Backbone bond lengths (Angstrom), bond angles and torsions (degrees), N, CA, C in turn:
res aa  C-N    CA-C-N  psi(-1)  N-CA   C-N-CA  omega(-1)  CA-C   N-CA-C  phi
1 M - - - 1.467 - - 1.507 109.09 -
2 R 1.320 118.51 125.67 1.445 121.33 -175.20 1.516 110.33 -124.40
3 P 1.360 118.62 159.03 1.446 121.25 179.54 1.511 110.76 -60.02
4 G 1.312 117.49 136.44 1.445 121.60 177.58 1.507 110.81 -92.33
5 K 1.350 115.29 -160.00 1.451 119.69 -177.41 1.515 112.40 -70.37
6 G 1.320 118.20 -18.29 1.434 120.08 -177.48 1.500 115.57 -73.51
7 G 1.345 118.82 -9.46 1.450 121.04 178.70 1.498 113.46 100.09
8 M 1.354 115.44 175.54 1.447 122.02 -174.33 1.527 112.37 -67.95
9 L 1.358 116.64 -38.75 1.455 119.51 -178.26 1.524 110.81 -62.72
10 E 1.331 116.20 -44.08 1.453 120.21 179.53 1.539 110.48 -63.74
11 F 1.341 115.42 -36.99 1.468 119.83 178.39 1.524 110.98 -62.99
12 L 1.346 117.04 -42.25 1.459 120.86 177.98 1.520 110.77 -63.20
13 Q 1.328 115.74 -38.44 1.464 119.09 179.07 1.539 110.73 -65.52
14 Q 1.320 116.11 -37.58 1.461 119.16 177.79 1.513 111.63 -64.59
15 L 1.338 116.17 -41.33 1.473 119.82 177.83 1.525 110.28 -63.47
16 D 1.314 115.59 -42.04 1.472 119.18 -178.83 1.528 109.72 -64.54
17 A 1.359 117.29 -43.17 1.466 120.79 179.42 1.522 111.43 -62.82
18 K 1.340 115.35 -39.39 1.471 118.22 -179.41 1.542 111.07 -67.76
19 A 1.334 116.26 -40.08 1.452 119.66 178.38 1.530 110.82 -63.82
20 T 1.365 115.91 -40.47 1.454 120.94 178.80 1.519 111.34 -63.42
21 K 1.325 115.39 -41.73 1.462 120.53 179.79 1.525 111.63 -63.58
22 L 1.341 116.18 -42.83 1.458 120.99 178.91 1.526 110.89 -65.32
23 T 1.349 115.42 -38.41 1.466 119.20 178.39 1.522 109.97 -63.65
24 S 1.353 116.53 -42.25 1.457 120.83 178.34 1.517 110.85 -63.06
25 Y 1.324 116.45 -40.02 1.466 120.37 179.63 1.517 111.11 -62.05
26 H 1.332 116.11 -43.12 1.451 120.09 -178.43 1.530 113.01 -72.67
27 G 1.354 114.32 -30.50 1.449 116.73 -174.26 1.505 114.62 -76.88
28 N 1.360 119.09 -18.34 1.464 121.61 -178.62 1.525 108.83 -92.45
29 D 1.317 117.50 90.35 1.446 121.10 -175.48 1.505 112.81 -74.48
30 D 1.363 115.92 -31.39 1.463 118.94 -173.86 1.522 111.03 -73.60
31 C 1.321 116.89 -41.10 1.471 119.62 -176.91 1.512 109.70 -149.24
32 P 1.317 118.32 84.98 1.476 121.40 -178.33 1.519 110.80 -58.50
33 Q 1.341 115.45 149.00 1.451 121.02 -178.62 1.515 109.30 -61.29
34 G 1.329 115.58 137.36 1.443 120.14 176.90 1.518 112.47 86.65
35 H 1.373 119.85 -7.24 1.463 122.47 -178.10 1.545 110.30 -135.76
36 P 1.291 118.95 54.75 1.468 119.20 -176.66 1.515 110.42 -66.41
37 G 1.351 114.34 140.57 1.451 120.29 172.64 1.498 115.43 78.16
38 E 1.341 119.63 10.65 1.457 120.29 -176.38 1.518 112.07 -87.86
39 G 1.325 118.99 -7.56 1.449 120.42 179.45 1.510 110.92 89.43
40 Q 1.301 115.54 177.40 1.463 121.44 -172.92 1.522 110.72 -106.47
41 G 1.397 114.56 137.20 1.457 120.60 166.30 1.501 115.06 96.64
42 Q 1.375 120.47 -23.54 1.471 119.09 -176.09 1.518 109.63 -146.79
43 K 1.353 116.14 157.64 1.455 122.88 171.42 1.512 108.52 -144.59
44 Q 1.291 114.69 152.00 1.474 119.87 -171.84 1.520 110.09 -103.98
45 D 1.346 117.44 136.96 1.458 121.24 178.65 1.508 109.83 -88.52
46 A 1.393 116.09 -173.07 1.464 121.12 -174.09 1.509 112.01 -64.51
47 E 1.306 118.18 -25.57 1.444 121.15 -178.46 1.517 113.30 -95.18
48 G 1.320 115.55 7.05 1.446 119.44 177.28 1.508 114.36 84.90
49 Q 1.338 117.95 1.55 1.468 120.09 179.12 1.501 110.21 -87.49
50 R 1.312 117.38 151.90 1.466 121.57 -176.37 1.539 110.58 -108.59
51 T 1.283 113.54 146.86 1.480 120.26 176.25 1.512 108.84 -116.66
52 S 1.302 116.45 154.81 1.462 122.01 -175.57 1.520 111.11 -74.87
53 D 1.346 116.15 138.72 1.449 120.78 176.41 1.517 111.42 -66.68
54 D 1.328 117.01 -23.79 1.464 120.35 176.90 1.507 111.37 -63.91
55 D 1.346 117.23 -38.66 1.462 121.01 178.32 1.512 110.75 -64.65
56 V 1.331 116.48 -41.81 1.456 120.82 178.93 1.526 110.30 -63.89
57 A 1.318 116.15 -42.22 1.458 120.64 -179.54 1.516 111.00 -63.68
58 A 1.328 116.69 -41.82 1.474 120.22 179.53 1.519 111.22 -64.60
59 E 1.321 115.54 -38.45 1.464 119.57 179.66 1.520 110.50 -66.42
60 M 1.325 115.74 -42.70 1.463 120.36 178.41 1.518 111.72 -62.78
61 E 1.314 115.41 -42.07 1.474 120.57 -178.64 1.520 110.28 -63.98
62 T 1.331 117.04 -42.46 1.460 120.62 178.94 1.520 110.92 -63.13
63 L 1.326 117.76 -44.07 1.442 122.01 179.29 1.531 111.43 -62.29
64 I 1.329 116.40 -42.03 1.469 120.21 178.13 1.515 110.73 -62.86
65 Q 1.324 117.75 -42.93 1.465 121.07 179.64 1.526 111.37 -63.09
66 N 1.329 115.76 -39.69 1.460 119.79 178.99 1.505 111.89 -64.56
67 L 1.336 115.97 -41.53 1.467 120.36 178.78 1.531 110.96 -65.46
68 Q 1.319 116.74 -41.82 1.467 119.99 179.55 1.509 111.87 -66.15
69 E 1.321 117.39 -38.26 1.461 120.88 178.18 1.526 110.30 -67.06
70 K 1.361 116.92 -40.90 1.450 120.89 176.90 1.525 110.71 -62.12
71 K 1.312 116.24 -41.40 1.459 120.90 178.51 1.533 110.64 -61.62
72 K 1.323 116.57 -41.97 1.462 121.72 -179.64 1.524 110.51 -62.93
73 Q 1.346 116.16 -44.85 1.482 120.07 -178.76 1.517 111.09 -65.29
74 L 1.344 117.83 -41.49 1.448 120.69 -179.54 1.529 111.23 -66.83
75 K 1.316 116.43 -37.84 1.465 119.32 177.03 1.528 111.56 -62.62
76 Q 1.330 114.55 -41.08 1.479 119.03 179.74 1.523 110.72 -62.91
77 K 1.344 117.25 -42.02 1.446 120.44 178.47 1.526 111.64 -66.80
78 L 1.337 115.14 -38.54 1.462 120.43 -177.13 1.508 112.00 -65.59
79 Y 1.333 117.90 -42.18 1.452 121.26 -172.91 1.524 114.93 -94.78
80 S 1.345 117.49 -4.09 1.471 119.16 179.58 1.512 112.42 -121.58
81 G 1.352 118.80 2.65 1.449 122.04 -177.94 1.511 112.05 -81.32
82 P 1.350 116.65 169.17 1.473 121.77 -179.96 1.525 113.63 -63.96
83 K 1.338 117.43 -18.68 1.469 119.92 179.65 1.530 110.15 -63.29
84 Q 1.332 117.91 -28.56 1.451 120.56 178.53 1.528 111.63 -65.48
85 V 1.358 114.91 -27.26 1.472 119.72 179.40 1.507 110.71 -82.31
86 F 1.356 115.45 -44.97 1.452 120.08 -174.17 1.510 114.12 -87.90
87 G 1.323 118.34 -17.52 1.441 120.46 -175.09 1.517 110.48 66.52
88 S 1.325 118.43 -127.48 1.458 122.45 -178.72 1.517 111.66 -97.22
89 L 1.322 119.12 12.74 1.450 121.00 -177.63 1.514 110.87 -68.19
90 D 1.335 118.31 135.84 1.450 121.24 170.89 1.512 108.51 -95.98
91 N 1.330 117.49 -176.79 1.477 120.82 -174.66 1.520 111.97 -63.53
92 K 1.343 117.21 -39.32 1.471 119.41 -178.58 1.523 110.83 -66.20
93 K 1.325 117.25 -42.64 1.469 120.18 178.18 1.518 110.82 -67.71
94 L 1.318 116.05 -31.57 1.454 120.53 -178.34 1.518 110.96 -62.38
95 R 1.336 116.01 -35.54 1.460 119.63 -179.50 1.528 111.89 -64.70
96 R 1.348 116.21 -26.76 1.468 119.65 -179.00 1.532 112.33 -99.70
97 F 1.358 116.12 7.29 1.437 120.77 -177.34 1.536 111.01 -68.96
98 K 1.304 116.34 132.86 1.467 121.09 178.03 1.517 109.76 -115.29
99 V 1.316 115.39 126.95 1.461 119.09 178.41 1.511 109.37 -73.52
100 K 1.328 115.71 138.72 1.453 120.89 -178.91 1.512 112.17 -86.97
101 T 1.314 115.75 -31.08 1.468 120.59 178.78 1.519 109.45 -134.00
102 E 1.292 116.16 160.74 1.469 120.80 177.39 1.506 111.44 -65.09
103 A 1.319 117.38 -24.91 1.453 120.57 179.08 1.525 112.18 -68.78
104 D 1.348 116.44 -24.27 1.462 120.75 179.20 1.512 112.63 -75.49
105 R 1.348 116.30 -26.98 1.456 119.54 -171.73 1.533 113.74 -63.16
106 P 1.323 121.36 -50.35 1.480 120.10 178.19 1.520 113.62 -59.41
107 C 1.331 114.58 -39.17 1.470 118.74 -179.00 1.522 110.05 -64.91
108 L 1.313 116.20 -43.01 1.471 120.41 179.19 1.522 111.07 -64.31
109 R 1.346 116.31 -40.73 1.457 120.19 -178.85 1.525 111.04 -65.63
110 R 1.336 116.93 -42.30 1.480 120.32 179.35 1.518 110.78 -62.33
111 A 1.343 115.44 -42.86 1.459 118.54 -179.84 1.518 111.80 -65.72
112 A 1.323 117.64 -40.04 1.460 121.25 177.92 1.522 111.09 -64.22
113 D 1.336 117.05 -42.08 1.461 120.48 178.04 1.526 111.31 -63.77
114 Y 1.326 115.40 -38.38 1.463 119.08 179.41 1.522 110.80 -63.65
115 I 1.336 116.71 -43.25 1.446 120.79 -179.13 1.527 110.58 -62.95
116 K 1.327 117.12 -43.87 1.477 121.12 179.37 1.520 110.54 -62.86
117 Q 1.317 115.89 -43.90 1.468 120.10 -179.10 1.531 110.93 -64.56
118 R 1.328 116.67 -43.07 1.449 120.39 -178.80 1.523 111.28 -65.71
119 K 1.314 117.29 -42.19 1.452 120.85 177.70 1.527 111.07 -60.82
120 A 1.350 115.84 -41.92 1.470 119.81 179.48 1.531 111.19 -64.57
121 E 1.343 116.19 -39.96 1.469 120.09 178.81 1.517 111.90 -64.19
122 L 1.332 116.63 -43.58 1.455 120.82 179.86 1.528 110.69 -64.97
123 L 1.340 116.45 -38.52 1.458 120.84 179.46 1.531 110.46 -65.30
124 K 1.335 116.13 -45.22 1.459 120.62 179.30 1.538 110.86 -62.59
125 E 1.319 115.46 -41.86 1.466 119.77 -178.21 1.541 111.20 -65.24
126 A 1.333 116.64 -39.60 1.455 119.87 179.87 1.516 112.29 -67.97
127 Y 1.342 116.99 -41.01 1.451 120.83 -176.39 1.520 113.09 -77.34
128 S 1.332 117.11 -22.24 1.457 119.38 -178.45 1.520 111.32 -61.62
129 F 1.342 116.23 -29.85 1.461 119.26 178.25 1.523 111.93 -69.72
130 A 1.325 117.59 -21.29 1.469 121.88 -179.43 1.527 110.74 -99.86
131 G 1.322 118.28 10.22 1.456 120.57 179.24 1.505 113.50 82.18
132 I 1.337 118.31 16.33 1.466 122.33 178.76 1.506 109.73 -111.10
133 S 1.330 116.60 127.07 1.470 121.10 178.58 1.522 108.69 -128.48
134 M 1.342 115.31 151.06 1.473 120.85 -178.21 1.533 110.13 -134.46
135 I 1.323 114.26 139.34 1.464 121.15 177.65 1.522 108.18 -133.86
136 R 1.339 116.83 129.85 1.453 120.61 176.49 1.538 109.21 -80.62
137 E 1.305 116.81 114.39 1.461 121.36 179.60 1.518 111.05 -83.70
138 S 1.320 117.33 -33.10 1.464 122.86 176.85 1.507 108.55 -158.95
139 E 1.323 116.55 -175.91 1.464 120.03 180.00 1.518 112.35 -66.17
140 S 1.343 116.33 -21.34 1.460 119.67 -175.79 1.525 113.22 -118.81
141 C 1.354 117.05 14.82 1.459 118.95 -176.89 1.540 110.67 -149.06
142 V 1.314 115.67 128.23 1.446 123.11 175.81 1.537 109.03 -121.78
143 S 1.313 115.62 129.26 1.472 120.05 179.88 1.530 109.02 -97.60
144 V 1.336 115.52 128.79 1.465 122.41 -179.38 1.521 109.34 -113.86
145 T 1.320 116.89 135.20 1.467 122.09 177.28 1.528 109.56 -122.50
146 W 1.319 115.30 128.54 1.462 121.88 175.93 1.517 108.84 -106.11
147 G 1.314 118.51 120.80 1.447 122.15 172.96 1.523 110.14 -91.31
148 T 1.319 118.03 141.80 1.463 121.64 179.81 1.523 110.08 -113.42
149 F 1.338 115.53 150.76 1.455 121.58 -174.65 1.546 109.46 -140.61
150 Y 1.316 113.63 152.04 1.464 120.46 174.44 1.523 108.32 -143.99
151 S 1.321 116.34 127.90 1.468 122.80 -176.60 1.528 112.01 51.02
152 G 1.332 115.86 39.92 1.451 121.33 177.94 1.505 115.59 78.17
153 Q 1.334 116.97 2.93 1.461 121.65 -178.32 1.528 110.49 -110.15
154 Y 1.333 115.20 136.95 1.469 120.26 178.55 1.526 111.29 -66.78
155 R 1.313 117.62 140.36 1.454 121.66 177.80 1.532 111.72 -112.05
156 E 1.318 118.59 -78.04 1.471 120.33 178.10 1.510 109.98 -150.07
157 S 1.344 116.39 172.53 1.467 121.27 -177.70 1.534 109.28 -119.42
158 Y 1.333 113.52 155.28 1.462 121.66 175.65 1.517 108.14 -129.84
159 Q 1.327 116.76 144.42 1.463 121.24 -175.81 1.528 110.44 -123.50
160 A 1.339 113.84 154.66 1.459 120.87 172.83 1.525 109.13 -154.04
161 Q 1.312 115.95 144.20 1.466 122.42 175.78 1.527 108.52 -95.23
162 I 1.329 115.60 132.73 1.459 121.52 173.12 1.515 107.34 -106.49
163 L 1.323 115.96 116.00 1.457 122.07 -179.03 1.518 109.66 -87.23
164 V 1.333 115.68 127.97 1.463 121.24 -173.76 1.528 108.54 -107.17
165 S 1.326 116.81 117.72 1.462 123.41 172.14 1.524 107.49 -142.84
166 H 1.333 117.45 -131.83 1.458 118.47 174.56 1.538 110.08 -68.65
167 T 1.301 115.88 -30.16 1.455 121.72 175.33 1.529 108.12 -132.15
168 L 1.321 116.80 165.71 1.457 120.82 177.70 1.520 109.45 -93.24
169 K 1.338 115.46 138.56 1.462 121.41 179.56 1.525 109.01 -136.14
170 I 1.334 116.37 152.81 1.455 121.97 175.24 1.515 109.74 -87.55
171 G 1.347 115.21 126.03 1.459 120.63 176.83 1.517 110.73 -95.38
172 Q 1.319 116.36 -135.55 1.458 120.55 178.86 1.533 110.16 -67.17
173 H 1.344 115.06 145.66 1.464 118.23 -177.61 1.531 109.67 -156.85
174 T 1.324 115.52 165.41 1.467 122.36 176.87 1.532 110.33 -117.30
175 L 1.322 116.73 18.94 1.449 121.24 -179.88 1.512 110.56 -67.73
176 P 1.338 119.31 146.23 1.464 121.81 -179.10 1.522 111.48 -60.06
177 A 1.335 115.59 147.84 1.467 119.92 -177.81 1.518 112.69 -66.01
178 F 1.323 118.56 -29.47 1.464 121.25 -177.79 1.519 112.22 -76.40
179 L 1.303 119.28 -15.20 1.462 121.39 -179.69 1.536 109.36 -68.85
180 P 1.332 118.98 131.01 1.479 121.18 -175.82 1.532 111.67 -73.97
181 L 1.316 116.25 63.81 1.466 121.27 -174.40 1.515 112.40 -63.36
182 E 1.339 117.29 -44.01 1.446 120.75 -178.44 1.534 111.06 -63.12
183 E 1.316 115.22 -41.98 1.465 120.11 179.00 1.523 111.93 -64.56
184 L 1.335 116.02 -44.28 1.465 119.45 179.73 1.525 111.11 -67.63
185 S 1.320 117.77 -37.37 1.463 120.75 178.37 1.514 111.68 -63.74
186 F 1.323 115.93 -45.61 1.464 120.76 179.53 1.527 111.34 -61.54
187 A 1.324 116.22 -39.30 1.470 120.49 -175.28 1.511 113.22 -77.51
188 H 1.363 118.45 -34.96 1.467 118.99 -166.91 1.542 116.03 -131.43
189 L 1.323 118.38 -24.64 1.467 119.65 -166.68 1.523 112.32 -56.97
190 N 1.313 119.02 -44.70 1.470 121.55 -177.36 1.515 113.72 -98.67
191 S 1.300 117.48 -4.43 1.467 120.03 179.04 1.517 111.98 -107.40
192 D 1.338 117.70 -33.36 1.465 121.26 -178.34 1.542 107.72 -153.49
193 L 1.340 116.33 87.94 1.465 121.27 -175.95 1.526 110.66 -60.87
194 K 1.330 116.43 -39.80 1.467 120.01 -179.77 1.526 110.33 -59.57
195 R 1.307 117.19 -44.67 1.465 120.83 -179.69 1.528 110.82 -65.63
196 F 1.315 117.41 -36.81 1.463 120.74 178.43 1.531 111.15 -63.16
197 L 1.331 117.29 -46.10 1.455 121.47 -179.65 1.526 111.69 -62.81
198 W 1.328 116.28 -42.91 1.458 120.55 178.99 1.536 110.70 -65.84
199 A 1.333 117.71 -41.18 1.472 121.24 -178.35 1.512 110.90 -63.20
200 V 1.319 118.10 -43.50 1.464 120.50 177.86 1.517 110.37 -62.22
201 G 1.335 116.77 -43.81 1.460 120.61 179.54 1.531 112.15 -63.22
202 D 1.344 117.83 -37.41 1.451 121.69 178.02 1.539 110.89 -63.72
203 H 1.318 116.20 -44.35 1.462 120.36 178.77 1.530 111.21 -62.07
204 L 1.329 116.63 -43.65 1.463 120.96 -177.91 1.528 110.84 -64.57
205 N 1.323 117.03 -46.79 1.461 119.50 -177.97 1.527 112.85 -68.47
206 A 1.344 116.77 -32.95 1.457 119.71 176.17 1.527 109.88 -66.84
207 F 1.319 117.13 -41.01 1.457 121.03 177.56 1.532 111.41 -61.77
208 V 1.317 116.23 -46.29 1.464 120.54 179.77 1.528 110.91 -63.00
209 S 1.344 116.66 -38.61 1.459 119.22 179.26 1.525 111.44 -64.29
210 R 1.320 117.73 -44.48 1.464 120.49 178.63 1.537 111.44 -62.28
211 R 1.323 115.75 -42.75 1.456 119.88 179.73 1.531 112.25 -63.62
212 E 1.320 116.69 -44.64 1.474 120.37 -177.93 1.541 110.86 -70.58
213 Q 1.319 116.75 -34.41 1.463 118.98 176.20 1.527 110.78 -61.67
214 L 1.319 117.02 -43.62 1.459 120.87 179.31 1.525 111.59 -64.98
215 A 1.331 116.87 -41.83 1.473 120.22 178.06 1.520 110.74 -61.41
216 Q 1.319 116.79 -42.21 1.474 120.88 178.78 1.537 110.78 -66.45
217 A 1.323 116.66 -38.27 1.474 120.70 179.30 1.527 110.95 -65.72
218 K 1.303 117.33 -41.04 1.486 120.87 179.42 1.515 110.10 -62.25
219 T 1.307 117.49 -39.42 1.459 121.29 -177.68 1.526 112.09 -71.84
220 S 1.333 116.50 -40.99 1.453 120.95 -172.60 1.537 113.71 -89.35
221 Y 1.325 117.88 -21.86 1.461 120.35 -173.57 1.538 112.45 -130.57
222 S 1.304 115.35 43.86 1.464 119.61 178.63 1.518 112.33 -63.11
223 D 1.317 118.27 -29.07 1.459 121.88 178.61 1.518 112.52 -72.69
224 L 1.335 116.66 -32.61 1.470 120.59 -178.93 1.529 111.03 -82.35
225 L 1.318 117.25 -34.02 1.476 121.29 -178.76 1.515 109.55 -87.99
226 Q 1.328 116.00 122.37 1.467 120.85 -179.62 1.522 109.41 -97.64
227 G 1.329 115.20 127.13 1.458 119.55 178.57 1.524 112.67 69.51
228 D 1.317 115.28 -166.85 1.472 121.45 -179.15 1.515 110.63 -83.36
229 V 1.301 114.42 151.81 1.474 121.85 175.70 1.522 108.30 -93.77
230 E 1.322 116.40 125.64 1.474 120.26 175.87 1.524 108.83 -83.56
231 A 1.310 115.63 130.52 1.470 120.26 -178.26 1.524 110.84 -136.58
232 S 1.306 115.56 139.67 1.468 119.95 174.05 1.528 109.98 -72.00
233 A 1.334 116.24 170.41 1.462 119.73 -176.84 1.518 112.61 -59.48
234 G 1.325 116.46 -35.71 1.455 120.11 -179.03 1.517 112.62 -95.16
235 F 1.332 118.18 7.95 1.454 123.18 -177.58 1.522 112.12 54.12
236 D 1.357 116.23 31.72 1.449 119.90 176.77 1.529 112.26 -99.86
237 V 1.330 117.47 -0.46 1.452 123.38 170.29 1.527 107.94 -137.49
238 L 1.322 117.40 119.63 1.462 122.48 -179.83 1.530 109.19 -122.37
239 K 1.327 115.81 135.43 1.458 121.50 175.01 1.515 107.81 -122.11
240 L 1.329 115.71 118.67 1.466 120.89 -177.26 1.528 110.33 -139.32
241 T 1.295 114.76 159.46 1.475 121.63 179.53 1.515 108.43 -120.30
242 L 1.341 114.50 123.04 1.466 120.83 176.56 1.533 108.36 -94.44
243 R 1.300 115.21 138.01 1.462 119.49 -176.71 1.533 109.76 -125.40
244 A 1.331 115.31 128.49 1.453 121.98 174.86 1.516 107.13 -136.14
245 E 1.345 117.30 110.77 1.477 122.40 -172.90 1.515 109.27 54.97
246 E 1.315 117.66 -121.66 1.474 120.80 -177.79 1.531 112.54 -95.04
247 Q 1.309 115.70 0.03 1.465 119.24 -175.86 1.538 110.66 -96.16
248 Q 1.342 115.98 140.85 1.457 122.05 179.30 1.538 109.57 -123.61
249 Y 1.345 114.06 141.47 1.450 120.35 -179.18 1.547 107.00 -124.30
250 H 1.326 116.25 102.83 1.467 121.31 179.36 1.528 108.60 -80.25
251 T 1.306 116.61 115.44 1.471 121.45 -170.52 1.527 111.34 -122.68
252 T 1.312 115.72 135.22 1.461 121.84 176.75 1.530 108.61 -119.41
253 L 1.318 115.64 122.76 1.472 122.34 179.34 1.538 108.92 -107.00
254 T 1.311 116.47 129.03 1.470 121.12 178.53 1.522 109.75 -121.76
255 Y 1.338 116.14 129.58 1.450 122.47 179.60 1.533 108.04 -108.78
256 K 1.317 117.04 109.95 1.449 121.50 -173.54 1.515 112.28 -70.57
257 D 1.343 116.11 141.49 1.471 124.65 171.27 1.542 114.16 68.67
258 G 1.314 117.77 -2.24 1.459 120.04 -179.60 1.523 113.55 70.65
259 L 1.324 118.49 8.03 1.446 121.53 -179.13 1.520 113.03 -108.38
260 N 1.315 116.46 -7.39 1.465 120.94 -176.14 1.515 110.97 -92.42
261 T 1.308 115.13 143.64 1.474 121.02 176.23 1.526 111.67 -103.99
262 R 1.335 116.05 -2.09 1.456 122.13 172.90 1.535 107.89 -125.88
263 P 1.307 118.58 147.97 1.485 120.33 -178.39 1.527 109.83 -60.88
264 T 1.335 114.66 144.90 1.451 120.40 173.83 1.523 111.04 -100.27
265 T 1.350 115.99 -18.12 1.463 121.32 177.11 1.511 108.69 -138.87
266 V 1.350 117.20 132.74 1.455 123.47 178.32 1.525 109.10 -128.05
267 V 1.323 117.10 121.33 1.464 122.02 179.44 1.508 107.91 -118.33
268 V 1.342 118.13 126.47 1.476 123.67 179.40 1.518 107.67 -116.51
269 E 1.311 117.02 127.30 1.458 123.04 -177.18 1.531 109.62 -128.62
270 D 1.353 113.12 161.59 1.458 120.42 178.04 1.523 108.25 -146.20
271 D 1.310 116.41 133.35 1.462 120.39 -178.03 1.526 111.35 -62.95
272 D 1.324 117.62 -35.65 1.474 121.82 -175.75 1.514 112.98 -93.67
273 Q 1.364 117.05 -4.17 1.470 121.19 -177.98 1.527 111.42 51.93
274 S 1.308 115.69 50.18 1.462 120.30 -175.92 1.531 110.37 -79.50
275 T 1.343 113.23 159.77 1.456 120.11 179.10 1.511 112.50 -66.49
276 D 1.349 115.96 -33.85 1.465 120.18 -179.77 1.535 111.08 -60.58
277 V 1.320 116.25 -42.45 1.456 119.83 179.89 1.520 110.95 -65.96
278 E 1.304 117.72 -41.61 1.467 121.23 179.38 1.533 111.13 -61.51
279 E 1.314 116.62 -39.85 1.457 120.30 179.40 1.525 112.26 -71.17
280 A 1.316 116.56 -36.34 1.478 120.87 -176.20 1.515 112.58 -81.23
281 T 1.339 117.60 -22.90 1.466 121.27 -174.42 1.531 114.09 -52.84
282 P 1.342 119.74 -49.31 1.482 118.56 -178.95 1.539 112.91 -61.10
283 R 1.333 116.70 -36.99 1.466 119.29 179.84 1.526 110.64 -69.24
284 I 1.322 117.44 -39.13 1.464 121.56 178.57 1.529 110.33 -65.72
285 Q 1.333 115.81 -45.30 1.453 120.26 179.50 1.536 111.64 -62.01
286 E 1.301 116.12 -44.92 1.477 119.91 -178.89 1.520 110.78 -61.85
287 A 1.318 117.26 -41.05 1.476 120.01 -178.50 1.537 110.71 -64.83
288 F 1.346 117.53 -45.45 1.457 120.04 -178.54 1.540 111.89 -67.87
289 L 1.320 116.91 -36.93 1.467 119.67 -175.58 1.534 112.77 -75.20
290 S 1.302 117.04 -23.84 1.464 120.30 -172.98 1.525 114.78 -106.06
291 K 1.325 117.98 -11.07 1.467 119.65 -175.41 1.522 111.23 -138.32
292 S 1.328 114.62 166.10 1.472 119.26 175.13 1.520 108.77 -64.62
293 L 1.311 116.02 164.23 1.468 120.57 -176.64 1.527 113.27 -57.75
294 P 1.329 121.04 -49.36 1.464 119.93 179.01 1.532 112.68 -62.98
295 E 1.334 116.62 -40.47 1.471 119.69 179.65 1.511 111.13 -66.46
296 A 1.332 116.80 -38.83 1.462 120.38 178.10 1.522 112.07 -63.53
297 L 1.320 116.80 -41.65 1.455 120.67 179.59 1.528 111.44 -65.88
298 T 1.331 116.36 -31.94 1.473 119.68 176.03 1.526 110.24 -61.86
299 D 1.343 116.48 -47.29 1.478 120.30 179.85 1.519 111.07 -66.10
300 I 1.337 116.40 -40.73 1.470 119.23 -178.11 1.517 110.73 -66.30
301 A 1.311 116.20 -42.82 1.478 118.82 179.46 1.529 110.79 -60.50
302 T 1.332 116.86 -42.68 1.475 121.04 179.24 1.516 109.98 -62.04
303 Y 1.354 116.15 -45.72 1.455 120.07 -177.28 1.532 111.99 -65.31
304 L 1.332 117.22 -45.23 1.456 120.00 -176.90 1.534 111.45 -66.93
305 N 1.305 117.66 -37.37 1.460 120.31 178.65 1.521 111.14 -66.01
306 R 1.322 117.44 -38.30 1.456 120.66 178.84 1.519 111.85 -71.20
307 S 1.332 115.61 -26.85 1.468 119.44 -176.72 1.508 113.53 -81.19
308 L 1.332 116.39 -14.37 1.476 120.04 -176.22 1.526 110.67 -71.97
């Protein structure tokens, strides 16, 4: 049960009314509300079996206690929270708030500090589930750590300092050079910090996924892959050669925007422009575009072996 549009006070009143109603129901032993004429102590279910009135009473008592405890907790939050200090002021009005007496100033400062601290705690708690953690190093510096994962397994972490002044700026960091940090900072850092943190994390995890897919493919399909695979720093462009008997398929995989974990463009070439390559090209392209790199190589290897 959660507060509705009427506000916290109305919600407390609803809890109180419900507890009172349940108490009234339990207190009328002779004829409980809603069950006139059923007699005392027992009631019959759909199958004709009877249950003890003591069990019903215990259940009602537990529910009443839970409601009363919830009411107590909500009252405590309502009358001791920062809203009691600020009233209906929002953040913009708070900036223009003028204390009338010196006695108001400490109270206002404590409430403002509490709000900042609580917002920071909620932000840290939300991002921790996505592998993002934040630590305040000083009043003007926050350290952010992005954890990366592949197939549910942790890989490595990257850090960056966010310098806090009139605007937010990126300080020292261990983020990869190929990551478009300047572009992401310009677009989101001072307008939507949450979006900036998520965007950096998305780029990092996509990079790790592409790298780990290639490592897995090299281990499992050394017979199909001829020679070394050429890869860009961010593993968003891969050049590899597939070999089946005497036939070679020179393939270039391109991952657009650095956010994709599957190729967005697949080009297959052959030095001799053979008919075999032309026939196999659509199947190779379809496999790479629709599946992860190891899964695609599994399909391609099966197809090429059957085609020989």
